[in-house]
N, C-alpha and C positions, 0 to 999 in steps of 0.2 A: 961919733960912732953910735949906732943904734943899739939899744939893749934888745935882748930876746923878747921882752914884753912888748916893746914898741914894734918890732918886726911882726910878732904874732898879731897885734891889733891891726896893723896895716893889711896883713894877709887876710884876716877875717873880714875887714871892711871891704876889701876887693871882692871876696867871695860872696858876701851878703848884700853888697851895694850900699851900705851905710856904716857909719862909725859904730864900733862895738866897745861899749864901756864894760867895766868889771861885771856888773849885774847881767848885762846882755850875754856876755861870754859864759857866765855860770848857767844861765837859762839855756843857751845853746848846747852846752855839755849835757845838761839834764835831758833835753829833748833827744840828743844823740843816744844816750844810754837807755832811754825809754823806747826808742825806735818810733817816736811820734812825729807827725808832720808839723813843721813849724808854722804853717799857715792856719792851723786850728786856733780858734779863740779859746783861751783858758780863763777861768774865773781867777780872782785874786788868790784864793786859797790854793787853787791848783797850781798857780805859778810858783807859790812858795814851796809846794810839794816837789815841783820839778827842780827847783833850785836846791832843795834838800837832797835829791837824788845826785845832783852834781857834787855837792859837798861830800857826801858819803863816798862817792866814786873817787874823788880826788884824795881823800884822806885814807882810803883803804890801803894804798901802798905803804903808808906810814904806820900801819897796823892799829890805827885807832878804831877802825870799823872792820867787820868781817861780813862778807856777803853771805846771806842765808838762803836766798831764793826769790822767786817771783810769786805774787799772789795770782788769783784767778783772773784779774784784770790786766796782768802783765807788768804790774809795778814791782820794781826790785825792792828788797828789804835787806837791812843790815842789822847786826847787833853791835853794840858799843863794847869794844874790848877794854878800853881804858879811857878815862876822862882826859880831855885835852888839858895840858898844863895851862896855868893862867898866862895869858898873853895880852899885852896892851893892844890897842887898835892897830898900831903900826906893825907890830909883830904878827898879828893875825893876818893882816893884809899881805905881808911878805910871804907867810906860809902858804896862803891860798894862791898867790901869784906864782910862786915857785911850783906848786902842785899843778897849776893850770899849764905852765910851760912844759912840765914833764909829761902831762897827759897828751898834749899835742905832739910832742916829740915821739912818744910811744906809738901814736897813731899816724906817724909819718907825715904830719902836716907842717912841722917846723924843723 
């Protein structure tokens, strides 16, 4: 039996024509939230910023972040409501994967 994570990865791979790993999915979410074209070439620091948009978006429902608005370039910004509790790498991974799954469910993709 496939997990929701495996099903999501397969659906995204079909949609984008290549296998989607954890980082690629985060980047895709960030682009979606920015409303940017995924064919644009981003510099390394811009890619990290796009992934940060994804992380804030994913953790907002858990109330770790609160959306405060967009800047003049259209980039969203959040304020940190509370620090994340200490999580080891496995716990961090599970939290983000669970949040990714919920994000795609909320957007009727899964």
